[in-house]
C-alpha positions in Angstrom: 93.8 -35.0 -69.8 90.8 -36.1 -67.7 91.1 -36.0 -63.9 89.2 -38.3 -61.6 86.9 -36.2 -59.3 85.5 -38.1 -56.5 81.8 -38.5 -56.4 81.4 -37.1 -52.9 82.8 -33.8 -54.1 80.1 -33.5 -56.7 77.4 -34.2 -54.1 78.7 -31.4 -51.8 78.5 -29.0 -54.6 74.9 -29.8 -55.1 74.1 -29.4 -51.4 75.7 -25.8 -51.6 73.6 -24.7 -54.5 69.9 -24.9 -54.8 70.1 -25.1 -58.6 71.1 -28.7 -58.1 67.7 -29.6 -56.5 65.0 -30.7 -58.8 62.0 -28.2 -58.9 58.8 -29.3 -56.9 55.9 -29.9 -59.3 52.6 -28.3 -57.8 49.1 -29.5 -59.2 47.4 -26.7 -61.1 44.6 -24.8 -59.3 41.2 -26.0 -60.4 38.3 -23.3 -60.5 35.0 -24.5 -58.8 32.4 -25.8 -61.2 29.3 -23.9 -61.7 26.2 -25.2 -59.9 22.5 -24.5 -60.1 22.1 -24.8 -56.3 22.2 -21.5 -54.5 24.7 -21.1 -51.6 23.2 -21.7 -48.1 22.0 -18.7 -46.1 21.4 -18.0 -42.5 17.8 -18.7 -41.1 15.7 -15.6 -40.6 14.2 -15.5 -37.1 11.0 -13.4 -37.3 10.3 -13.6 -33.5 13.5 -13.8 -31.4 12.9 -15.0 -27.9 12.9 -12.5 -25.3 13.2 -12.7 -21.4 10.0 -12.8 -19.6 9.6 -9.5 -17.7 9.0 -9.7 -13.9 5.4 -8.6 -13.0 5.5 -5.2 -11.3 3.8 -4.7 -8.0 1.2 -2.0 -8.4 0.7 0.0 -5.1 -2.8 1.1 -4.6 -2.9 4.2 -2.3 -5.5 4.4 0.5 -7.2 7.5 1.6 -5.4 9.1 4.5 -7.6 8.9 7.7 -9.4 12.1 8.6 -7.6 13.3 11.9 -10.4 15.5 12.9 -13.6 13.4 12.2 -17.1 14.2 13.4 -17.0 18.0 13.3 -20.6 19.4 13.4 -22.5 22.5 14.2 -21.1 25.7 15.3 -21.2 26.2 19.1 -19.5 29.5 19.4 -18.4 32.1 16.9 -16.4 34.9 18.6 -15.2 37.9 16.4 -13.7 39.6 19.4 -16.2 42.5 19.2 -17.3 42.0 22.9 -14.5 43.0 25.2 -16.2 41.6 28.2 -15.9 37.9 27.1 -12.1 37.7 27.7 -9.9 38.7 30.6 -8.3 42.2 29.8 -6.0 44.0 32.1 -2.9 46.4 31.8 0.2 46.8 34.0 3.9 47.6 33.8 4.5 43.7 33.0 2.0 43.4 30.3 -1.4 44.0 28.9 -4.3 42.0 27.4 -6.7 44.3 25.3 -9.5 43.9 22.7 -9.7 46.5 19.8 -10.6 46.3 16.2 -11.9 42.6 16.6 -8.7 41.3 17.9 -7.3 40.4 21.3 -3.7 41.5 21.7 -1.5 40.0 24.4 1.8 41.9 25.2 4.4 40.8 27.8 7.7 42.1 29.0 10.7 39.7 29.2 10.3 36.9 31.7 6.4 37.5 32.0 3.8 34.9 31.4 0.4 36.5 30.5 -3.0 34.6 30.1 -6.4 35.6 28.9 -9.3 33.4 29.6 -12.8 33.1 28.0 -14.5 31.8 31.0 -17.9 31.4 29.2 -16.4 29.0 26.6 -16.7 25.7 28.7 -16.6 22.6 26.5 -15.8 18.8 26.8 -15.8 17.3 23.2 -15.2 20.1 20.7 -13.1 21.3 17.6 -11.8 24.8 18.3 -9.9 27.2 16.0 -8.3 30.6 16.5 -5.8 32.6 14.5 -2.7 33.8 16.0 -0.3 36.5 14.6 3.0 37.1 16.4 4.1 40.8 15.9 7.1 40.6 18.4 8.4 37.1 18.9 12.0 36.0 19.1 13.7 32.5 19.5 12.3 31.0 22.9 9.4 33.4 23.2 6.1 31.4 23.1 2.4 31.6 22.7 -0.6 29.2 22.2 -3.9 28.1 23.6 -5.3 26.6 26.8 -8.1 24.1 26.8 -10.3 22.3 29.4 -9.2 24.7 32.2 -10.8 24.4 35.6 -8.5 26.7 37.4 -6.2 24.2 39.0 -6.0 21.8 36.0 -5.7 22.5 32.3 -3.8 21.6 29.1 -1.5 24.1 27.2 -0.5 23.7 23.5 2.6 26.0 22.9 4.2 27.3 19.7 7.8 28.6 20.2 9.3 31.3 18.0 11.9 29.0 16.8 9.3 26.7 15.1 8.8 24.2 17.9 5.5 22.9 19.2 4.7 21.1 22.4 2.0 20.3 24.9 1.8 20.0 28.6 -0.6 19.3 31.4 -0.8 21.5 34.6 -2.6 20.3 37.6 -2.3 21.8 41.1 0.7 23.9 40.0 2.5 20.8 38.8 3.7 21.1 35.2 3.9 17.7 33.2 5.3 17.8 29.6 3.1 15.2 27.7 4.5 16.1 24.2 8.2 16.8 23.7 9.1 20.0 21.6 8.7 19.1 18.0 9.9 21.1 15.0 6.9 22.1 12.6 6.9 23.8 9.3 3.5 25.4 10.1 4.8 27.2 13.1 5.9 30.8 12.2 9.6 31.3 12.7 9.5 34.7 14.7 7.5 37.7 13.6 5.6 38.8 11.7 3.7 35.7 11.1 0.1 34.1 11.0 -1.0 30.6 11.9 -4.4 29.0 12.3 -4.5 26.9 15.6 -7.0 24.0 15.9 -7.6 21.7 18.7 -9.7 18.5 18.3 -10.7 17.1 21.6 -12.7 14.0 22.2 -12.8 12.2 25.6 -9.1 11.6 26.6 -7.6 12.3 23.2 -6.6 15.9 22.0 -5.0 16.6 18.7 -3.1 19.8 17.5 -3.7 21.2 14.0 -1.8 24.2 12.4 -3.2 25.5 9.2 -5.6 22.5 9.1 -2.5 20.1 9.2 -2.3 17.5 12.0 0.7 17.9 14.2 0.4 15.4 17.1 -2.0 14.0 19.6 -2.0 13.5 23.4 -4.0 11.3 25.7 -5.0 12.2 29.2 -8.0 12.1 31.6 -7.0 14.7 34.2 -9.3 17.4 32.9 -12.1 16.1 30.8 -13.9 19.6 30.6 -13.3 23.3 31.0 -12.9 26.7 29.6 -10.6 28.2 26.9 -7.7 30.7 26.9 -4.7 32.0 25.0 -1.2 33.1 26.4 2.1 34.7 25.6 5.4 34.2 27.4 8.5 36.3 27.1 11.6 34.1 27.4 14.5 36.4 26.1 15.6 40.0 26.8 12.9 41.6 24.6 9.1 41.9 24.8 6.6 39.6 23.1 3.3 40.4 21.4 0.8 38.3 19.7 -2.7 39.1 18.4 -5.6 36.6 18.4 -8.8 36.6 16.3 -11.6 34.6 14.6 -12.4 32.1 17.5 -14.6 29.3 16.6 -15.9 26.3 18.4 -17.6 23.4 16.8 -19.5 20.4 18.2 -17.9 16.9 17.6 -20.0 13.7 17.4 -17.4 10.9 17.4 -17.1 7.6 19.0 -13.5 6.4 19.2 -12.8 2.8 18.1 -13.2 0.1 20.8 -9.7 -1.1 21.6 -9.1 -4.9 21.5 -8.7 -6.0 25.2 -5.3 -7.3 26.0 -5.4 -10.5 28.2 
C-alpha cells in the first residue's frame, strides 16, 4: 500500500546528503601545443652602468723651508785643546775645567756656574756645541749663552726633564722670551748627549737640537757678543755637564722684507 510522502521531505533529504547533488563537470586539461618559436630570454647587458667616481684631490707636498739658511765658511773650530780660551775655576761650590778636549762644568745644588769664551764674539752666525749631561736630574739645567756683552745676553736652556726655553737678561733683569717647551731631542736626565745649535741673524735667533729646529725668538737688545755655556743645580744633588766640539759658521742671509702694515 503506497503512502503519500510530501515533496518537501524529499528535498530536505537531498540537502542532508551530497549524493543527491549533481557532480560538477570540469573541462579537460589541454596540453600546450608545440611551437617553433623559442621562449623569450632576458637581455644580456654587456656593459652595465656604474656610478661615476668622484675625482680625488691629489696633494702635492712642498719642500720644507730650511730653517738655518745661508750657512757658510767656518769662523771658529774649537776642540777644547786650549785651556786658556774659556773661563776655568774651582771652588767648594763648583768647577770649570778643560781636560781631554772637553770642558766640564760641575756645580753643587743651588749653584749657577758659567764659563765664557770671550774671544768668540759674533753678530750673525750659526754655532754648534755638543753637551753631555753626566749628573742631571729633574729641574737641573744647562745650555748656551750667546751675544753676551756682560750686562746683556741671551740664554738657551735645556732642563733635565726634557724642556727647552729661552730668556733675555739685561742689567740683571731676566725676561722669559720662550716659555718652557717639551722636546723629544732634549735628554731626559743623564747620561745623555745632544748637539745644540743656534742660528742668529739680526734680531732673530733659532734653537736647534740634533739638527732639528725647536723654536725661534726675536729681540734687538743685544745684537752682538761672546759665547758661553752654563749649568745650574736646582735639586738636592750636584749637576755635571761636559761640552765639546764647538763650531761657529758665517751666515750670509737677508731676511725677507715684511709687507708694511698701514
